[in-house]
N, C-alpha and C positions, 0 to 999 in steps of 0.2 A: 491137632493140625490147624484148626481155625484160630486158636489161641497163638500158635506160632506165627500164623500169617498176620494177625492183628498186631503182634509185638514188632514184626518187620516193618509194618506201615508206619507205626509210631516211631520207630528208629529212623526211617527214611524222612519222615516229616520233621525230625528234629535236626537233621543235617542239610535239609534243602535250603538253598541261598534264599534269602528274603527278597521279595519282590520290591524293586526300587520305587520310591515315591516318585510321582510326576512332578517335575519341577514347577514351581509357581511361575505364573506369568509375570513378566517385569514390564513397567511402564515404558513406552516408547517416547523419549524426549528429544525434541528438536530445538528447544529454547526455553526462554523464561516468560513467566506471567506474573504480573502484579497488579494490585489495585492502587489507585491514585485518587486521593480525596481532593476534589476541585472546589476551592471557594468561588472561582469565577462562574462555574456552571451549576454550582449548588448541588453537586451529586458526586458519586464515586464512579470512576472510569476504569474499566479493565484494559490493560495495556499487556500486548503480547509482543515478544522480542525473539527475533532469529539472529544468532551470531555465527558467521561463517567460520570455517576452520582456518585459522591463522596462526602465526607464531605468537606465543605468549607475549603480552606487552605491547602488541600492535594496536595502535589507535585506528579507528575506522571512521569513514564517512558514514552519515546516516540517511537512510531512506524511510521517509514517514508515509504511512498511507491510512486514510479513513476506510471505512469498511474493513477494518483490520481484525474482526473477530475469527475464531477458529471455524465457525460455521458460516463465515463470510468469504472473503478473498484472500485471507493471510496466508493459508497453506500453499495455495497455487503460486502466489507471487514469492514466497520463501523458496519454493521449488526452483523457480526461474533463476533466482540469485544464487542458489546452491550449485546448480549444475553450470551456470555461466562462470562463477569463480573457479569452478574445477577445470573447465575446458579453456579458460583464459579469454573467453569472450567479453566478460563483465568484470569490472574491478570488485573486490569484496566490499560489501556494504552491511552494515547493521540494520536491520529491517525492524521498524517499530510500527505495530499495528494498533490502531485505536478502535476497539470495539464499540459498536453502535448502542445507544440508547433510544434516542429519537433522532433517526437518520434524516428525515426530511426537514426537521427543525435546524440541525447543525450544518446541513450542506447548502442551505438556501439563504439568499439575502432578502432584503424587503422587495415586496411586489405590489404593483397596482392593478394586477390582472385577478378578476374574481375567480377565473377558472384555476389559477394557480393555487388558491386557498382551498380549493376543493380537494386536493390531493392529500391533505393532512389538516387537523385542527390546529397545529402549532408549527409555523414556519418563520423564516426570517432571522434565525439564530446564528448565522455564519460569523459575524463579528465576535461574539462571544466565544465560539467554538475556536477561532483564529488566536483570540487572546489566550485561551486555555493552552493551546499548542506552544505559543511562544513564551509565555511567561510561567507556565507550571510544568508543562510536559518536557520541554527542552531542557530546562534546568536539572530536572530529575534524571533524565537520560545521561547528562554529562556527570551527575554525581555518581550513578551507578556503573558506567561504563567508560572505557578509554575510547574517546572519539575526537575526530579532527574538527576543524571548523566548517568543513563542507557538508551541506545537506541538500536533499531533494524531496520532492513529494509526488507521489502518483495518485490518481483517482480515475474512476470510470463513471459516466452517467452523471447523477447529481454530484458524486464525489469529483468528477472531472469538471463540473460547473464550479465547485469550490476551489478547485486548483486555478482555474483561469481567474476567479474573483481575487484570490490570494495574489496571484501575479499582478492585477491591477491595483489592488489597494495596499499591498506590502510587497513590493517587488524586490526588496532586499531581504526578505525573510528567508528564502532559499536560493540556491545557486541554480537548481535545475527543477522545472516544472513540466510534469508529464500529465496531459489530459487526454483521456481516451473516451470518444463519444460523449463530449461534455453536453449537458442538457442546456444548451444556449437559448432554448425557446422560453426559459424562464423570464418573467417580467416582460414579455413581448420582445426578447432579444436585446433588451437595453444594454446588458453588460457587454455584448460583442460590439455594439456600435461605439461605445465610449472607450474601449480598450486601448486602441492605437492612439487616439489623441491624449489620453491619460499617461501614456508611456513614452511619449514622443521625445520627452526630455532626458531619458536616461543616457547615462555615460556609456561609450562603446564597451561591450563585455560585460554588461551588468548581469544578465541572466541567459540561460539556455532553456529553450521552450521545445517541447515534443508534443504535437497535435496529431491525433488519429481518428478516424471516424469509419463506421460501418456504412451499410446501405440504408440506415434508419432515416426515414422522411423526417424533416424538420431538424436534423442534426448534421447531416452530411454537407449540405450547402453552406450553412452558416460557419461550420468548422473550416471548410476550405477558405471561405472569405476571410474569416479570422487569421488563418495561417498567412495568407497573402498580405493582409494589413500588417500584421507584426513583423513579418519578414522584410518589410520595407524599412524597419525602423534600425538605425545603426546600433542602438543600445542591446539589441537582442539577437541571439544565434537561434533560428527556428528552423525545425525540421518538421515535415508533414508528410503523412502517410494516408493515402485513400485506400481503404480496404472493402471494395464494393462486394466481395464474395462471403463477407462476414455480416452477421446481423447483431442487433444490439446485445443479445444474450450470449453471443459467441466471441465478440471481438476483443474482450479484455485481455484474454491470455496471449493470443498471437501478437496483438499490438504492443503489449508490456515486453515480450520478448524481442520485438523489433527495436523497441525504445531502449532497453537496457543494453542491446548490443550496439546502439548507435551513441546515445548521450551518456552512457555509464561505462563505456567501453575503456580499456587500457590505452594509454598513449600509443600512438603509432610508433613503430620501431624506426631505427635509423635507415 
């Protein structure tokens, strides 16, 4: 009897269906990443790219962003562009994020203030970083992707300072400049004071500027004043948002959403 029962168990085991293997997890991919060796900076930079879903062969305008690492601001900005292009509030843009190596070096210009030099041992490298973007990164993006001639740049805090400095030093480098809570206190506020005089000779329609600030002391007032000064220039189209309910560490996402829906919006219908 026991032998018969054992034989039955063996028989049932032989015909029982095999347990399905658990499917292997697959990577979640939202874009591309590549390394770019920079002769200008003397280092290798990591570049992250988000490409929205568009028809094959479509050329896209490009939005560049410092602080563009996966552990920095790239993912939430890519999300804004993704949902904006889906719901029709933002035109599709190729997003190019530049991951940091020495953020405070790359985002800052020269300074005469001793307290500025205390924030990092190496500052004042913005000119080289701008040359890297213009002379090495932009050609590489044009080689790898189908892009139009239109470009924009977005940055917050020290990256916002870099955006404003780039507007002043290279107003033709981008079509649109988005600076959120820019650290205009750098070098005693010298950049904000010289911005309007430096840009006074621009031809009408030269660039679009979006400025926004949180409640951060030392940033809100200078940003508002800069928006007023730049808004008086015929060469610039300026939009300003005061966001006093936001703090320095919360303002980037809501301000970027407002910017994208404004200065990167589709053309108004008839």
